[in-house]
N, C-alpha and C positions, 0 to 999 in steps of 0.2 A: 588092282586094288591094292600093292605094296606100295606100288610107286606113288597112287594119289594119298596113301597116308604119309608115307614121309614128305608131300609137298606139305599136307596140314600141319604136320607137327614142326616146319622149319620155315610157318608162315609166321611174320612179327604180329605182336598182338597191338590191338589200336590203342591209343595212347588216349585216357578219359581226359575229356575234356573240362578244364576249369572254367568255372563260373565264377565272374567278378562280382566283388563283393558288395559293388554298387547296383548290380542287378538285382540284388534279391532287395525286398522290401523290408525285412525286420532289422538291419541294422540302421536303416533312414527314421525309421519309425524311432528308435531309440535315439539317434543323432538329433532331429528334430525337435522330439520331447527335450531334450536336454537343452538344448537352446532358450525353449521356452521356459522351463523352469529356471533356468539362471537368470533369465530376464525377468522373470516374477519374482524372484528371490531379491533381486537387485532392488527393483520397485517397492516391493514391501519392505525390505529393509530400511530405504530410505525414508518411506512414508511414515515407519515405525519411529526412526529417528526424531524426525519432524514432531511427529503428534506427541509422544511421549516427552520431550522438552518444552514443547509450545504450551502444553496443557498443565505440565509442574511447575511453568514461571510463576503464577502468581499465588502460588500456595503460600500460603504463610509458614515461616519455619521459625522454631524456637531460637532462644537469644543465649547462648551459654556466656560465662564469663571465665577469662583466662588469667593467668599468674604465671608468668614465666620465671627461670632460675635467676634473671638478672633484675627481677623486682617491678618487672613492668607489667601493667595490667591492662588487659583488651576485652572490651564485649561488642559483640555482634551478631549476625548471623551467617553460618557457614555456607558457603555456596559450591563450594567442592572441595576434594579431597584426592591427592597423589603421589606418587611412590617416587622417592629418587636414592640413586646411589651415593653411598658416601665412602670419604675416606679412611673408614676406621674400618682394620680388617677385622674385628669381632662382630662389627654389625653392618653389614653390605648395605641393605636396603631398609630407607629411613622413610617415613611418610610426613608430610605437611600438609595445612590446613589454608585456604584462603578465605579470612574470613571480613565480611562486611562490615567495617568498624564504623561508616559514616563520619558525622559530626565534622564535615569537611573546613569549616570557617574557623576549628581549632587545631586539628591534626596537618591540616592540609593534603588529605588522602583520603578514599573514597574505602580501599581496601588495605590489607595488611594479611603477609604470610606467616604463620605461625608454627614453627615445626615441632612436632608430637614430641621428641625425645628433651625440648627446652620447656615445655608446661610443667609447671612444679604443682598446680591444683586447676580444678576445672569445678564449677559449680553452675547452676540456673538462678539466677536469682527471683525470687516471686515478682518484686516491680521491677523487673526490666521490661521499661516503654520502647515500642518503636514507633516514631513519629514521622509521619510521611509530610513533606512540605513542599509547598509552592516553588522555594528556591532553596539552592545549597543542600540540594538531597535529603537523603535521611539522617535521622538524629536518635543516639539511643542513649538513654539515660534513666535516672530515676526520680519520681515524684517528688518533689521538695516542699511545693508551696502553690497555693493559688491566689493570685492580687485579682481584684476587683475594682476599677476605678482608683487604683494607687493604694487598696487597703488590702493585707492581706487576709483573707477567709476561711482557710484552710491551711494544715501543716502535715497533717496524717497521711501517708499515702492513700489510703480508701478513700478518707473524704476528698482530697485532692481530684481522685478518678471521677468520684460521682459529681463533684461541681464542675467537671471540664464535660462529662456527659452531660450534665444539666446546661451548659450555655453553648455547647458547641455547633448544635444545630442550628441557634438562630444567628450566631455568626456565622457559619456558613451561606446560609440564605441571603445576609446582608453581602459576603463577597460575592455572592452571584448577581447580585442586583448593581453592585459595582460594575464589575464586568460586564454586565450588558450594557448598562449605561454608558461605560466608556468604549466600546464597541461599536453599538448600535445609535446609539442616541447620539452621541456626537459624532459618528461617522455619517449619520444624516445630516446635520446639521453643517458639517465641514461640507458634503457633498453639494447643497445648496447655496452655500458661499461659492464652491469652486464653478458651479455650473451658472450662475452670475457672471462671475469674472470671464467665465470663456464666451459668453452672450456677448459681454460688453467689448472683448478683445477682436472677436469678430465681426463688429459692427465698424471697429475701429481699422481691421484690415480691408472690409468692403467699401465704406464710405469716407473714413479720413478724420481726424481728430475736429476739425471745423464743422462736420455734419450737423446738421438738426436731430439726426436721428440716434446719433454718439450722444448729443447731450440727453437725449430722454433717456438710453438707457443709462447712461451715467447713473441718471436719478435713481432708475428704479433700482441700481447696483448700489447703489448709496442707503436707500430705505432697506434692502433686503440683507446687505450689512450691518445695521442699525438693529434690524428684529435679529438675526442670528448671533449678533454679538449679546444681545438679552438673555436669549434662548441658551446660551454656551456659558453665561454666567450661573443663572439658575441651575444649571446642572452640575457646574463645579461646586455650585453651593450645596445640592444634594448629596455630592460625592464626598464631599468635604465632613457633612453630617454623620452618612453613613460609617466614615472611615473611623472619626473621633467615637463613636458608640463603639466600633470592634476595638478601638485602641486600647479601653478599658479593661480587656479580659486577657490578663497573662498567666501561662503556665510556668512554673519555676522548675528547672528540673537540674540534677546534679549528674555529671559523667559519672562512669568508674573509674576515672583518675581524681574525682573529687573535686572539678571545677564547676562551680554554679554559673548557669546560663538560665537567661529568660526567652522564653518566645510568644510572641501573641498569638491566640487561638486564630487570630484571620490568617496566619501563616501555614496552619496545620490544615492537612486534608484529612489525615486519617491517624489514628492513634490506637493502640491496643497493647496490653500486657500478654505480651510473647507467650510468655511460659507459664499462665493463666489460662490459656483458651483451651476449652473442650473442642470436640469435633463439629459441633453445632457452629461453636463461634469461630471456628478456621473456615467453617464452609459459608458463615455469612461473610467473611473478610474477602475470600476467593471469588464470591459472585458480586460481591461490591467493586471490587477490582475491575473483574471482568466487563461490569456495565459502564466503571468508568474507561476503561480501554476501547470499548465500543463507540461509546457516546461521546466523548471529551474531548477536548484540543490536547495536543501535547505539551509539556514542559520540561525543563531539564534537560535543554539541547536535544531534545525528543527521547530521552531516556527514561522517560517516567510520563505518565498522563496517558491520553487516550490517542486515537488514530482516525477519529471521525473525518475529519477533512480529507484524510488519503484516503478512506474507505470511498467516500463521495466521489472524488477527484477520478477516483480507478473506473469508478462504474458508469460516471459521466464520461469520459474519454472514451471508454469502450464502445459506450453506445454510439457517439457519433462518429467514430472510425468505421463501426456497421453501416449505419445508415451512409456514410460517403463509397465504400470500397463495393457493397454488393451490389449493387444498379449498375455502377461503371464496368465490375469485371463482369457480371452477367451479359450486359452488353457488347462489352468486348469479345466475349467468347461465341455469343452469339452470331455475329457477325463474320469471325473466323471461321466457324463450324459450317452457316449456313447460307450465309451470304458471300463470302470468297470465295474467287477461283484458286484452286491448286496451283501454286507455282512460286518462281523465287523469292517474291515480296512475302507471301504468307509464311513460306517455310524461315526466311530472316525473322518476322517478327515472332515466331513459335520458339525459335533459339534464342531470341532475346530475353523473352519473357521466362524462358527457364534458366537464364542466365541472372537474370533479374534477380531470382530466388535464393540465388548463393552469392550475392552481394551482401557482406557486413552491416550490420545494422546501423552502426556510426557513420557508414557513406550516407544513410538517409539522412540520418540528422543532419548533416554537413549541409546536404544538399536543401531539408527544410529551413537551416537558420538564413542560407545564402540566398533561396527563393522566396518562401511563402513569407520570412519576417521580413528581410531585409530591400526586398523588391515589392510582391507584392502589398505588404504591409506598410511599407512606406510610399507606395503610391496613394494608397486608401487615404494615409494619414494628409498627405496633401492636398487630396479632393474632398475629403471632407471632414479633418480634422484639423485645419491647419492653426483655428486657434489657440491648439495644446501643444504645438510644436513650439520649443524642440524636444517636449517631453513624449515619447511617441505613445501612442494609443495601440496602433494594430503593427505598429514596426517592431516589434520586441515578442519574445516568447509568450506563449499563451494557450488556452485549451483548444481553441479551433485551431491552430498550424500545428498542434501535437498530433491532434486526432486527422489531419489530413497527411502528414508525416507516416504516418503508422498506417494509413490506408495505402501509401503508397508502397509501402514493405509488405505489405500483407495482398497487394493486390495481384501478383502472381499465384497465390495461392487458390484464390478463388476462381481466377481464368481458369487455370488447369482443372480444377474440381469441376468446374462448369461443364469445359470442352468434353470430359471423360462421362460425364451424365450425359450430355447431347448424343455422344456419339453410340451411347448404350441403348438409346430410343432406334427400334429397329425400323430400316429404311421401309420396310411394307406398311407401316402404318401412315408416313406420309403419302405414300404412293396413293393410299387408301383414301384420303383425303383428296388429294389433287384429283382422284378420278368422279368423287363427287362434288367436284366443282368448287373445293376451298382454297381460296388463294394461298400465297407465301406466308404473309402473315397468320392468317386465319389456322392455319395449320401450324404456325410455331404457337400460336396461343393457346390451342385448343386442344393438340394433340403434343407437340415436342415439349411443352415446359411443364403441363402438368406430371407427366412421365420424369422427367428430369428432375423436380422439384427435391426429389431426397436429396441428390448428390449435390444439388447446388447450395441445399442446406448443411451438407456437410462440410462444403468448403466455407462456408461460413463461419460453422462450429470451429473449424481449424486457424481462419482467421483471428478469429476473439479470442482464441485461448494464446497464439503466440503474442498479438498486439497487445493483450492485458498484460505478460509477465515481459515485456520488454521495458529496458531502462536507460541504455546509452543514447538514443535518439531525444529521450525527453530531458536529457540533462540538457541539451542544447537549445530546445523550443519550447520550454514553457515550464517544466516541473522544477520547483524549488524546495527547499528544507522546511519554509514554513508559512503559510498562505492566511493571512487573517481575516479575507474574505473567501466567500465560496463562488464558483462561476456562476451558480443557481441560486437565488435568494427572492428575497418578497419585495425587492424595491426594482421599480419599471426601468429597463424595460424587461426585468426578471431573469432573463439568460444574458451574460456576460462574456463573451465567447474571446473579449481579447486580454482576460486576469490572468494570472498564473496558477497553478492549481499544487495539489499535492498528490503524491502517488506512492502505493505501497512497494511498488519495485524499488523507486527512488530513495523510499522512505527505508526499505532492508542495506540500500546500499550504506544511507547515510548512518544509519545504527553499526554496523558493521564497519565500517573504515573512515568513517569522519566524526565518531561521536568522541567528546573531551573524555567521558567516561566509560571507556572501553569495556571494561569488566562488568558494570552495572548492565550497559546495553546488551551484553552478548545474550544474556536469557531473551530478552525481548525481540532480538534477531529473528529464534525460534517460533516467537508467538504470533510476530510479523508474518512470515512466511507459512505459517500454517493457517491464517486470515486470509494469508491472497490464495493460497490453492484452493478453500473452501469456496472462496468468493470466483474464482475461475470455476470449477464447479457448478455452482448454482447459476452462473452464467450460462453454462453449456448447457446444464439441464433444462434451462426454461428454453434454449434455441432449440433441443432435442424435441420438447412435448412442443414447441411452433412444429417444427417440423411433420410429427406424427399427426397433428391437425390437417395440415397440409397436404398432407400423401392422403388421409381420409376425403377431404373435400374436393381436391383436382381427379382424384383417379376415379373416384366415384361419378363427377361428373363429365368427365372425358366423351362417354358415349351417352 
């Protein structure tokens, strides 16, 4: 007994096994939850930055007047304030303000930095007017008089402001009518003349100059030219009459430096006394600017005005891209998953598709420019539009080629998502359909596709989201800084796939990096970015609703 007890006493203790930290669930929960929290904070921070800056851009600001220690006087809207380090040992940190002083035709600059320590006096003049113009940017000044037909009818600031409000609406209506005549009516007249010229050129190429068909066509062309010339003169007379009427109304202003300036009311888009506005008045101007931003064309090198052509072009291009990529992507995925036998060729195709998803988008733009524009488009011009050459019709960038280029860019997304959705359908359902006598296509149509439809729609949503935000390929295959004519209008054939277009993504790039007045365009970058995010969200929401309806329809009708 003593021997056994001694043996137990000298037996080494068993070491407690250490449990790996990764084998426990709680640390991994905290780790993954922390990753999700960081990702959400980054997304919320980015969206908050865009939302706050985008919404606040169009809110009217007060107009202070600064007098500096050197005797200079500045007046304008303070756009931002920042701190900087000084060489003075007593005052290390100073502040300065970026003031939008406008009056570019006088000062030669839109913005001025003013150091806070140099400001001798700062006031907010009661009658400081902000004038938003069709050209030359904003103007800041004081009302000095109102001229009607060369005769001064008001001089006091209050009376001048009343006269401005009395006549500005009618002047704006005439300006809009002039714009419609110049863009629509004159454009239609020019298109008729160009159509007649191209018809004559086509007969010349087909039958020659000595043929009777050419002489007959020439007679028609001369008649059309005579009619068009008369219509053009009438339009020019109407435009001249409207311009002469608008030129009678002139607003006389004085700058903060005392220089007198006369601005015709025709050149004024909007004016308001910034330091007299109530909350209601500011809200009225704010929503008026939003209406202009969403419904009008851009002006002032895209830094002012609206973005309606860009909104329209983005939506049309995204829809055309979806119509092109979804059918071909689904058919390719169906063949790879349902018909093709596994082997080296199928594996190589799948690897190529996955690699295609990682190709830079600018490469697709170069391919679209070379293949669609210079090869396919040039061939179409030679076959059907030879009379227009050497001016290309389809042999240049257009919304059709841009949509097809982005369809190629997003094709791997649709194929991969569709394949995954098809693979998720249980094979037992296919075998049950075959057992009931269904053919291969009947099984795919009635069993597989309805079950895979949500996944297919998810691929389409991802493709739309990526395609709508791409910019690099569009710079080569159709997106332009300003497109006066929309790709879809009321003129036959109504859809003009060969036309260039504006795009919100390209508009953001142009504002941020190509604008002449970069400081004025910087706030508009946030507003346009916010609009693009909202537009993509609405397109995705529409696709999600469509996916939900299709899911209910096909799944309920599957059996």
